[in-house]
N, C-alpha and C positions, 0 to 999 in steps of 0.2 A: 504494500500500500504506500501511496505517496502522500506527503504532507509533513507538517511540523509536529514534533513531539511536544508534550506539555512543558518539558524542561527548556526546550528551545524557545517557546513562547514566553516563559517566565523571564528568561535571560533578555529577550528583546524588550519586554516591558520595563525591566530594570534599567537597561541602557537608555531607553527613551525617557524614563523618569529622571535619571541623572543628568542627561542633556537638558531637559526642561528646567530643572532646578538651577543648573549652572547659568542658563540663559536668563532666567527671571532674576537671579541675583545680580548678574551683570547689568541688566536693564535698571534695576533698582539703584545700583551704585551710580550709574550715569545720571539718573534723575536727581539723586541727592547732590552730586557734584554740580549739576546745572543750577539747582536752586541755590547752593552755596555761592557759586560764582556770580549769579545774578544779584544776590543780596550784598556781596562785597563790592560789586560794581556800583550799585545805587548808593551805598554808604560812601564810597569814594567821591561820587558826584556831589553828595551833600557836603562833604568836607571842602571840596573845591569851591562850591558856592559860598561857603562861609568866608574863605580867604578872599574871594572876589568881592564880597560885600564889604570886607574891611578895606580893601584897596579902593573901592569906589568912595567909601566914606572919607578916606584920606584926601581925595581930590576936593572935597567940600570944606574940610576943616583946616587944611594946611598946617597941621601940627602932628607930631608923632603920636602913634596910638598909645593910650595909657596902659600901663602894666596892670595885670590882674587876671582873675578867672571869671568865666561866665558859662552858664548852662542855659541852652534854649531847646525847645521842642519844635520839630519840623515834621510836616507831613509831605512825603514825596514817594513816588513809586508805590502807591496804595499801602504805605506803611508809615507808622509813627517812629520818629528817630529822636534820640536825645544827643545833642551835640555839646561837648565840653571843650571850651576854648581857654587856653592859658597863654597869656602874652607876657614875655620876659624881655628884659633889656639885653643889649649886646654891648660890645666894646665901643661901638659907634653910637653917639646919642640919637641919631635919626633913624636907626635901624632896630627893629624889634623881631624877636624870634616868636613865631606863632605855632603852637602845638594844638592840634585838633584831634579829639577822639570821638568816634561816632558809634553809638550803641543803638540797637533796635529795641523798641518797646513792644513787647508781646504780652498783651492782656495786662498791661501795667507793670510787668516785670522787665527789668533791664537785661538784655542779652548782648554779649559782645565784650569788647569792642570789635567792630568789623572793619574799621579803618583807623589808621593813625597817620596823620599828615603833619609834616613840619615844613613851614615856609618862613622866609625872611621877607619882611615888608618894610620898605623904606619910606621916608617922608615924601619923596617925589616919585 
């Protein structure tokens, strides 16, 4: 008689199951990596926007940015973000070191930081 034995069928089912589990795990990892990359990208955009806002404000005030710390909440990319900005002096009186940390707010809980940006902002 021709055909497959029960043992051959069980081996085929096991092989198909192992391949299926491997593929589903790989797809899940790709989805997680894509989500993480998208979140870090938006966080970086938020940080860059903060630096650009500081630079725009300098054009209006014509004085160095005051030193200190500040925390603001921003909505961007269908997410709430908390942005912590710390401005420090440098050796030059007209240049400030700006450090920005961006956290995601997930149901009121702070997650991250997803970006840390350091910029030097001058008087002009």
